[in-house]
C-alpha positions as CSV (number, residue, x, y, z in Angstrom):
1,X,-68.0,186.8,-138.4
2,X,-66.7,183.4,-138.8
3,X,-62.7,182.9,-138.4
4,X,-60.6,180.2,-137.6
5,X,-57.1,179.7,-135.7
6,X,-54.7,179.8,-138.5
7,X,-51.8,176.9,-138.6
8,X,-49.3,175.7,-141.4
9,X,-48.1,171.9,-141.4
10,X,-44.3,171.8,-141.2
11,X,-41.7,169.2,-141.5
12,X,-39.8,168.6,-138.0
13,X,-36.6,167.6,-139.0
14,X,-35.5,170.2,-142.0
15,X,-33.0,172.8,-142.0
16,X,-35.3,175.3,-142.6
17,X,-37.6,174.9,-139.6
18,X,-36.3,177.8,-138.0
19,X,-36.7,180.5,-140.4
20,X,-40.2,179.1,-140.8
21,X,-41.2,179.3,-137.2
22,X,-39.7,182.7,-136.7
23,X,-42.0,183.9,-139.9
24,X,-45.1,182.0,-139.0
25,X,-44.2,183.9,-135.5
26,X,-44.0,187.0,-137.4
27,X,-47.3,186.4,-139.0
28,X,-49.1,185.5,-136.2
29,X,-50.0,182.3,-137.4
30,X,-51.6,180.4,-134.1
31,X,-50.2,177.0,-134.1
32,X,-47.9,174.3,-135.9
33,X,-48.4,170.7,-136.9
34,X,-44.8,169.0,-136.8
35,X,-44.5,166.8,-139.3
36,X,-42.6,163.3,-139.4
37,X,-43.5,162.6,-142.8
38,X,-40.6,162.7,-145.8
39,X,-38.3,164.4,-143.6
40,X,-36.1,161.2,-142.3
41,X,-37.4,160.4,-139.0
42,X,-36.2,157.3,-137.6
43,X,-37.0,157.6,-134.0
44,X,-33.6,158.0,-132.6
45,X,-32.7,159.7,-128.8
46,X,-30.9,162.6,-131.3
47,X,-34.2,163.3,-133.7
48,X,-36.2,163.2,-130.6
49,X,-34.3,165.6,-128.4
50,X,-34.1,167.9,-131.8
51,X,-38.2,167.9,-132.2
52,X,-39.0,168.1,-128.3
53,X,-36.4,171.2,-128.5
54,X,-38.2,172.7,-131.3
55,X,-41.3,172.5,-130.4
56,X,-40.3,174.5,-127.3
57,X,-39.0,176.6,-129.6
58,X,-42.2,177.0,-131.5
59,X,-44.2,177.5,-128.1
60,X,-41.5,180.4,-126.8
61,X,-42.5,182.2,-130.2
62,X,-46.4,181.5,-129.3
63,X,-47.3,179.0,-131.7
64,X,-49.6,176.4,-130.0
65,X,-48.7,172.7,-130.9
66,X,-51.7,171.4,-132.5
67,X,-50.8,168.0,-134.0
68,X,-47.6,165.7,-134.4
69,X,-48.7,164.1,-138.0
70,X,-46.8,160.7,-137.6
71,X,-45.0,158.8,-140.8
72,X,-46.7,156.6,-143.0
73,X,-45.6,153.7,-145.5
74,X,-45.9,149.9,-144.7
75,X,-43.8,150.2,-141.1
76,X,-46.7,152.7,-140.0
77,X,-49.7,151.0,-141.9
78,X,-52.2,150.0,-139.0
79,X,-54.5,148.4,-141.4
80,X,-52.2,146.1,-143.0
81,X,-53.7,142.7,-143.0
82,X,-50.4,140.7,-142.0
83,X,-50.8,140.3,-138.2
84,X,-47.1,140.5,-137.4
85,X,-46.9,143.8,-139.9
86,X,-49.6,145.3,-138.2
87,X,-48.1,144.9,-134.5
88,X,-45.0,146.4,-135.8
89,X,-47.0,149.6,-137.0
90,X,-49.2,149.9,-134.0
91,X,-45.6,149.5,-132.0
92,X,-44.4,152.0,-134.1
93,X,-47.1,154.5,-133.6
94,X,-47.0,153.7,-129.8
95,X,-42.9,154.7,-129.6
96,X,-44.3,158.6,-131.1
97,X,-46.6,158.4,-128.6
98,X,-44.6,157.8,-125.8
99,X,-42.4,160.8,-126.3
100,X,-44.7,162.9,-127.7
101,X,-47.4,162.7,-124.9
102,X,-44.9,164.6,-122.9
103,X,-45.1,167.5,-125.1
104,X,-49.0,167.8,-124.9
105,X,-50.0,168.2,-128.8
106,X,-53.5,168.9,-129.2
107,X,-53.9,165.2,-131.5
108,X,-52.1,162.9,-133.2
109,X,-52.5,162.4,-137.2
110,X,-51.7,159.4,-139.1
111,X,-53.0,157.9,-142.1
112,X,-55.4,154.8,-141.7
113,X,-53.3,152.8,-144.8
114,X,-50.6,152.6,-147.2
115,X,-50.5,153.0,-150.8
116,X,-53.4,151.1,-152.7
117,X,-55.9,148.8,-151.3
118,X,-57.5,146.5,-153.5
119,X,-61.8,146.0,-153.3
120,X,-61.7,142.6,-152.1
121,X,-59.0,142.9,-149.1
122,X,-61.8,146.5,-148.0
123,X,-63.8,144.7,-145.1
124,X,-60.7,142.9,-144.2
125,X,-58.6,145.9,-143.7
126,X,-61.5,148.0,-142.0
127,X,-61.9,145.3,-139.6
128,X,-57.8,145.5,-138.7
129,X,-58.1,149.1,-138.7
130,X,-60.6,149.2,-135.9
131,X,-58.9,147.0,-133.8
132,X,-55.3,148.7,-134.3
133,X,-57.4,151.8,-133.2
134,X,-59.1,150.5,-130.3
135,X,-55.4,149.5,-129.0
136,X,-54.5,152.9,-129.5
137,X,-57.0,154.4,-128.2
138,X,-56.2,152.6,-124.7
139,X,-52.4,153.6,-125.2
140,X,-52.6,157.5,-125.2
141,X,-55.7,160.3,-123.7
142,X,-54.7,162.3,-126.4
143,X,-56.8,162.5,-129.4
144,X,-56.0,160.3,-132.6
145,X,-57.2,162.0,-135.9
146,X,-57.5,159.6,-138.5
147,X,-56.7,161.2,-142.1
148,X,-59.2,160.1,-145.1
149,X,-57.2,159.0,-148.1
150,X,-57.1,159.6,-151.7
151,X,-57.6,157.2,-154.3
152,X,-58.1,153.7,-153.2
153,X,-56.7,154.2,-149.8
154,X,-58.8,153.4,-146.8
155,X,-61.3,156.1,-145.4
156,X,-61.7,157.6,-149.2
157,X,-65.1,158.7,-149.1
158,X,-67.4,160.6,-146.7
159,X,-69.9,157.0,-146.4
160,X,-66.8,155.3,-145.5
161,X,-65.4,157.3,-143.3
162,X,-68.9,157.1,-141.5
163,X,-69.6,153.8,-141.7
164,X,-65.9,153.7,-140.0
165,X,-67.2,156.4,-137.0
166,X,-70.6,154.2,-136.6
167,X,-68.7,150.7,-136.5
168,X,-66.1,152.1,-133.8
169,X,-68.4,154.5,-132.0
170,X,-65.7,157.3,-131.4
171,X,-63.6,158.1,-134.1
172,X,-61.8,161.5,-134.7
173,X,-60.9,162.6,-137.8
174,X,-58.3,164.9,-139.6
175,X,-60.1,165.8,-142.8
176,X,-57.9,166.2,-145.7
177,X,-59.8,168.3,-148.1
178,X,-57.5,167.8,-151.0
179,X,-58.3,163.6,-150.7
180,X,-61.7,163.8,-151.7
181,X,-61.2,163.1,-155.6
182,X,-64.6,161.3,-155.8
183,X,-67.2,163.9,-154.1
184,X,-66.5,167.7,-153.3
185,X,-65.0,168.7,-150.2
186,X,-68.5,170.4,-149.0
187,X,-70.2,167.6,-149.8
188,X,-68.3,165.2,-148.0
189,X,-68.2,167.7,-144.7
190,X,-71.9,167.6,-144.7
191,X,-71.6,164.4,-143.9
192,X,-68.4,163.8,-141.7
193,X,-67.7,167.6,-140.6
194,X,-68.7,167.2,-137.3
195,X,-66.2,164.6,-136.6
196,X,-63.4,166.4,-137.8
197,X,-61.0,167.9,-135.2
198,X,-58.3,169.3,-137.4
199,X,-58.2,170.1,-141.0
200,X,-55.2,169.6,-144.2
201,X,-56.0,172.4,-146.2
202,X,-55.0,172.7,-149.8
203,X,-56.7,172.6,-153.3
204,X,-56.2,170.1,-156.5
205,X,-58.2,169.3,-159.6
206,X,-60.3,166.7,-159.2
207,X,-57.6,164.4,-160.9
208,X,-55.4,163.8,-157.8
209,X,-53.8,165.4,-154.9
210,X,-52.0,168.3,-155.7
211,X,-51.2,170.1,-152.2
212,X,-51.8,174.0,-153.8
213,X,-52.5,177.0,-152.0
214,X,-56.3,177.4,-152.4
215,X,-57.4,178.8,-155.0
216,X,-55.1,177.6,-157.6
217,X,-57.2,174.4,-158.4
218,X,-61.0,173.8,-158.2
219,X,-62.0,173.2,-154.7
220,X,-64.9,175.9,-154.1
221,X,-63.7,177.1,-150.8
222,X,-66.6,179.5,-149.7
223,X,-68.7,176.7,-149.8
224,X,-66.0,174.6,-147.8
225,X,-66.5,177.3,-145.0
226,X,-69.7,177.5,-145.2
227,X,-70.0,173.4,-144.3
228,X,-67.6,174.3,-141.8
229,X,-69.4,177.0,-140.0
230,X,-72.7,175.4,-140.4
231,X,-71.3,171.7,-138.5
232,X,-69.9,174.1,-136.1
233,X,-66.5,173.1,-136.7
234,X,-63.9,175.5,-134.4
235,X,-60.4,173.8,-134.5
236,X,-57.3,174.8,-136.9
237,X,-57.5,175.8,-140.4
238,X,-54.3,174.5,-140.9
239,X,-52.7,174.8,-144.2
240,X,-50.8,171.3,-145.9
241,X,-48.5,172.1,-148.7
242,X,-45.5,171.4,-150.9
243,X,-42.6,173.9,-149.8
244,X,-45.2,176.2,-147.6
245,X,-44.2,180.0,-147.6
246,X,-45.7,181.8,-144.6
247,X,-46.4,185.0,-146.3
248,X,-48.1,183.7,-149.0
249,X,-50.0,181.6,-146.7
250,X,-51.2,184.6,-144.4
251,X,-51.8,186.1,-147.4
252,X,-54.4,183.4,-148.8
253,X,-55.9,183.2,-145.1
254,X,-56.7,186.7,-145.0
255,X,-58.3,186.7,-148.7
256,X,-60.5,183.6,-147.9
257,X,-62.2,184.4,-144.8
258,X,-62.6,188.4,-145.8
259,X,-64.2,187.1,-149.0
260,X,-66.6,184.7,-146.8
261,X,-67.4,187.3,-144.2
262,X,-68.2,190.0,-146.8
263,X,-70.7,187.7,-149.1
264,X,-72.0,185.5,-146.7
């Protein structure tokens, strides 16, 4: 039987946080991803103190801290070609790691780029991303999981993800199945699944990312699970959804894995 630990991405500074983690605990979730995106994170002492308290609350309820998802945008874009802006982005990432390492997350997740990337800039951006990654890898012993991007963002195909691993020698990935728009997630995972240390799970329609609950879109989930088992993935099956309902997530998780284990 193949079964993965159940996790959910939760924005760390939203008012509903306490209610969500209580439901997660009652429904026997295994882990939580603390998301700093789109929740007003500015790195103030007050926010860091609140996040620390909230992570401790989650742990007290039996939830492991799978990862801290860093903010995204130009101020966090570690592949941006302007050297001064890239230094600011790397320093911003280090500022989160400085307090985050004290809370011992399994890993950090961050976007390798922000906004559209032109083809003519891609080679330079990959080199700058590599330089930033090496600096950050030297800064912390905690794994840094780079997330694949949709549309024209950096690392948007399995081929580019594989090339980046080969150029770096050592890279860990957070694979967001909802971000593969040019290929199916199962085909992509055949190529780079062995480098995944965590996942973002949601569905889409292949027109754009949607962050729907699995089953609403066009991803073939039984194929995704088969490839993950084949490559030996044993990390968290972590849902990243818009306005997630823990009860619906748990029901979806049970359905997916029951279907997979009875049909294979």
